[in-house]
Backbone bond lengths (Angstrom), bond angles and torsions (degrees), N, CA, C in turn:
res aa  C-N    CA-C-N  psi(-1)  N-CA   C-N-CA  omega(-1)  CA-C   N-CA-C  phi
1 M - - - 1.488 - - 1.528 104.62 -
2 P 1.357 114.31 136.51 1.425 117.60 178.05 1.536 112.32 -59.62
3 K 1.348 114.83 149.36 1.457 118.28 -175.94 1.603 105.79 -94.57
4 S 1.266 113.40 157.01 1.471 122.23 178.03 1.566 109.88 -145.12
5 G 1.257 118.38 168.00 1.475 121.22 174.92 1.593 111.10 60.53
6 L 1.261 113.50 -139.39 1.519 117.97 -172.87 1.571 108.17 -74.46
7 S 1.290 118.41 -23.37 1.452 119.50 -178.30 1.515 111.26 -63.37
8 R 1.289 119.34 -20.16 1.494 124.94 177.99 1.601 106.68 -66.87
9 Y 1.300 117.09 -40.10 1.367 120.42 -179.74 1.518 114.72 -72.98
10 F 1.300 117.79 -28.41 1.506 122.22 165.53 1.457 112.03 -58.45
11 E 1.352 116.55 -45.30 1.480 120.69 177.30 1.519 112.09 -64.28
12 L 1.327 118.97 -35.32 1.421 123.29 177.82 1.545 109.70 -64.30
13 F 1.322 118.06 -42.34 1.476 121.12 -177.09 1.534 107.00 -77.16
14 K 1.270 123.85 -26.45 1.469 126.39 -179.81 1.549 107.11 -76.06
15 N 1.385 120.36 -35.36 1.392 120.67 -171.50 1.505 114.69 -99.08
16 V 1.327 118.69 -21.08 1.445 122.63 -170.31 1.588 107.89 -119.53
17 A 1.277 113.48 133.33 1.485 118.80 179.21 1.526 112.14 -80.76
18 N 1.291 119.72 -21.25 1.415 122.33 178.28 1.545 112.03 -126.73
19 P 1.344 116.36 67.87 1.458 119.78 -175.45 1.517 111.89 -66.58
20 A 1.355 119.51 -19.44 1.437 122.35 179.44 1.532 112.01 -63.07
21 E 1.350 115.50 -25.86 1.430 121.62 177.89 1.577 109.44 -62.09
22 Y 1.305 115.84 -44.53 1.451 119.06 -178.62 1.536 107.52 -77.65
23 L 1.313 118.74 -45.14 1.506 119.28 -176.68 1.586 113.93 -61.34
24 S 1.285 111.52 -42.14 1.566 113.77 -179.87 1.487 111.71 -66.98
25 N 1.315 116.34 -33.97 1.490 119.37 179.87 1.571 107.50 -71.78
26 K 1.317 118.88 -34.87 1.441 123.41 -179.58 1.501 111.12 -64.96
27 V 1.335 116.03 -42.88 1.395 124.86 -175.97 1.597 109.72 -68.81
28 V 1.312 116.61 -48.65 1.412 123.82 -176.50 1.517 115.75 -87.45
29 R 1.354 116.33 -17.42 1.376 123.50 -174.72 1.511 116.14 49.07
30 K 1.336 114.68 56.51 1.454 121.82 -173.84 1.502 109.66 -74.88
31 N 1.345 121.39 -18.77 1.465 123.82 177.60 1.534 110.03 57.95
32 R 1.272 115.83 48.08 1.451 121.22 -178.82 1.490 108.64 -122.42
33 P 1.345 117.62 162.30 1.431 118.56 172.55 1.591 111.12 -64.87
34 L 1.272 117.20 142.88 1.479 124.41 178.63 1.527 106.18 -99.97
35 T 1.286 114.02 147.58 1.490 119.34 170.78 1.547 102.32 -113.86
36 I 1.288 115.00 117.15 1.464 124.26 -176.74 1.497 109.89 -111.64
37 V 1.343 114.64 140.76 1.458 122.55 177.68 1.535 109.24 -120.41
38 T 1.279 118.10 122.62 1.577 120.30 -171.59 1.496 105.31 -83.15
39 K 1.346 112.46 168.70 1.456 121.60 167.22 1.486 108.30 -143.51
40 P 1.318 119.92 158.30 1.451 130.87 9.05 1.528 111.84 -74.73
41 N 1.387 117.22 -30.72 1.479 115.80 178.86 1.512 108.67 -99.35
42 A 1.311 117.37 125.81 1.451 123.25 -172.54 1.511 112.63 -71.86
43 V 1.348 110.91 122.24 1.488 120.75 171.11 1.499 105.34 -133.97
44 E 1.337 116.31 119.83 1.448 122.35 -179.12 1.539 110.51 -93.91
45 F 1.316 117.07 134.37 1.421 120.55 178.24 1.513 109.85 -150.56
46 K 1.328 118.38 164.57 1.438 122.81 179.38 1.497 110.03 -105.69
47 V 1.380 115.10 148.50 1.415 122.46 178.38 1.542 107.58 -124.65
48 S 1.263 117.14 109.70 1.530 118.29 -179.12 1.517 105.76 -74.77
49 P 1.335 115.48 160.37 1.399 121.00 178.77 1.509 117.43 -57.81
50 S 1.247 114.06 -30.71 1.505 122.55 175.72 1.525 111.31 -68.21
51 L 1.311 119.35 -17.34 1.405 121.84 -174.92 1.593 111.15 -111.40
52 Y 1.262 119.52 7.55 1.427 122.88 177.11 1.503 113.53 -48.47
53 L 1.331 116.94 -48.51 1.494 120.10 -175.65 1.505 110.79 -69.08
54 V 1.277 120.89 -32.13 1.443 125.46 175.85 1.506 107.35 -67.43
55 F 1.274 120.17 -47.02 1.488 127.64 172.69 1.516 107.37 -45.24
56 K 1.301 116.03 -59.82 1.452 125.57 -172.67 1.520 108.64 -58.06
57 E 1.382 120.52 -46.56 1.345 124.40 -178.44 1.512 110.93 -57.20
58 I 1.336 119.82 -43.02 1.439 126.25 -176.28 1.551 112.03 -81.73
59 F 1.216 117.40 -46.10 1.528 118.72 -170.94 1.476 113.69 -96.38
60 M 1.315 120.13 -17.52 1.429 123.46 -176.44 1.542 112.71 -119.26
61 V 1.310 120.48 -54.05 1.447 124.33 -179.83 1.522 109.53 -70.72
62 D 1.385 116.61 -27.59 1.402 124.57 179.62 1.576 115.34 54.63
63 V 1.425 107.02 54.61 1.518 116.02 -177.54 1.521 110.59 -60.15
64 Y 1.337 120.70 -25.43 1.463 122.78 -176.03 1.573 114.15 -92.64
65 N 1.396 113.67 -2.81 1.493 120.68 -179.30 1.528 105.41 48.87
66 I 1.254 116.67 61.73 1.505 126.64 -171.13 1.555 110.94 -56.78
67 D 1.314 116.24 -48.70 1.507 121.08 -179.68 1.524 111.99 -53.92
68 Y 1.347 118.99 -46.27 1.393 123.61 175.59 1.531 110.79 -66.46
69 L 1.254 116.94 -43.83 1.593 122.29 -175.01 1.551 106.15 -60.51
70 I 1.354 120.97 -43.34 1.469 121.35 -174.64 1.562 107.49 -70.22
71 T 1.316 121.93 -24.05 1.428 118.96 177.13 1.574 114.00 -70.22
72 L 1.399 112.47 -17.48 1.435 119.36 -177.85 1.516 110.43 -92.32
73 L 1.328 116.80 -13.42 1.474 121.99 -176.30 1.538 110.90 -101.29
74 P 1.421 114.50 151.11 1.458 117.47 170.91 1.550 109.73 -66.12
75 S 1.306 115.02 168.27 1.519 119.97 -179.58 1.454 113.42 -66.67
76 S 1.353 121.04 -17.31 1.473 120.17 176.26 1.526 105.40 -142.04
77 P 1.301 114.16 75.49 1.440 121.31 179.66 1.504 111.77 -74.66
78 T 1.333 117.43 160.00 1.414 126.58 166.16 1.473 107.53 -106.31
79 V 1.343 120.11 119.03 1.492 125.44 -175.06 1.506 107.12 -119.54
80 I 1.348 110.90 132.91 1.447 122.48 173.00 1.561 109.66 -108.81
81 D 1.297 115.54 109.80 1.461 117.45 -175.44 1.507 105.98 -105.29
82 I 1.323 118.78 109.45 1.448 126.61 179.22 1.515 106.54 -94.90
83 G 1.309 121.05 117.52 1.447 120.86 -173.22 1.450 110.99 86.36
84 A 1.302 119.30 49.44 1.441 123.94 -175.47 1.510 118.97 -68.60
85 N 1.321 117.43 -12.30 1.443 125.90 -174.86 1.515 108.99 50.54
86 A 1.258 124.34 -115.55 1.492 126.03 -178.69 1.472 111.48 -95.75
87 G 1.403 118.41 0.28 1.423 120.71 177.06 1.464 116.12 85.64
88 F 1.316 121.37 7.19 1.507 124.96 -176.74 1.538 111.67 -61.39
89 F 1.304 117.28 -39.19 1.440 120.21 179.26 1.630 107.88 -61.72
90 D 1.304 114.20 -44.78 1.502 119.05 -177.47 1.561 107.22 -66.19
91 V 1.262 120.79 -37.09 1.480 121.81 177.39 1.500 111.83 -64.99
92 L 1.322 116.74 -42.05 1.489 121.63 177.87 1.507 106.83 -62.62
93 L 1.304 115.52 -54.21 1.489 117.21 -178.38 1.523 113.62 -55.50
94 L 1.311 116.15 -41.61 1.539 122.63 179.26 1.446 108.04 -63.21
95 S 1.341 119.40 -36.08 1.473 121.51 -177.76 1.498 111.01 -71.75
96 K 1.309 117.28 -22.13 1.484 118.45 -179.55 1.545 110.50 -96.07
97 L 1.309 114.91 -34.97 1.506 121.96 178.45 1.477 109.16 -122.06
98 K 1.286 119.07 86.32 1.498 120.62 -171.87 1.499 115.54 -68.16
99 E 1.324 116.97 -12.13 1.481 121.96 179.63 1.501 110.01 -94.47
100 S 1.264 120.10 9.58 1.465 126.19 178.62 1.516 110.50 -66.23
101 K 1.291 115.24 141.98 1.482 121.89 168.45 1.503 104.88 -111.90
102 I 1.367 112.57 117.40 1.516 114.98 -175.81 1.524 108.86 -122.49
103 Y 1.396 113.75 133.04 1.367 120.80 171.56 1.438 110.31 -112.81
104 A 1.294 118.85 112.96 1.431 129.15 -172.44 1.502 112.59 -105.46
105 Y 1.287 119.44 120.13 1.481 122.67 179.10 1.507 108.90 -119.51
106 E 1.326 115.04 134.15 1.464 120.04 178.93 1.493 107.51 -139.33
107 P 1.411 118.47 120.08 1.391 124.05 -177.84 1.597 116.13 -74.89
108 V 1.297 113.70 -20.45 1.563 114.26 -178.31 1.521 109.54 -92.83
109 P 1.358 113.48 115.04 1.409 121.99 -175.71 1.561 114.01 -53.58
110 S 1.250 118.42 -37.87 1.501 116.22 -178.33 1.506 110.26 -71.07
111 N 1.342 120.99 -26.37 1.489 121.64 175.48 1.522 109.36 -74.96
112 V 1.239 119.76 -35.11 1.519 123.38 -177.76 1.619 107.46 -59.04
113 L 1.321 114.52 -32.35 1.470 114.09 -177.52 1.557 113.83 -64.52
114 Y 1.370 114.69 -16.20 1.421 118.32 -177.44 1.487 112.29 -92.89
115 I 1.311 118.21 -19.73 1.511 122.15 -179.73 1.524 106.78 -72.54
116 E 1.358 110.28 129.27 1.468 116.68 179.50 1.568 112.35 -106.27
């Protein structure tokens, strides 16, 4: 079930090794790219200001219910992500299951620029 209110911030602290990066930007509204590092397995990636809402959906609101999803997957799944957007779901999954093999496809060229 998607998180709301304060529970979103618990998700942020659970999924991100450097939550202060997000929080400090939120307070000051610097409108700059964020450099996020995931946990438990560190994956570093950038979040442009135009993708803050997508980041929040994946890492804070938990629209994919990631903890439940990984209980359904083998420890080294092969995932095909059609419509990967900026790849945030793939990054989160990889941070939880580091032996994942992920094929991410995105048809919108401007979104592909954000996939690392």
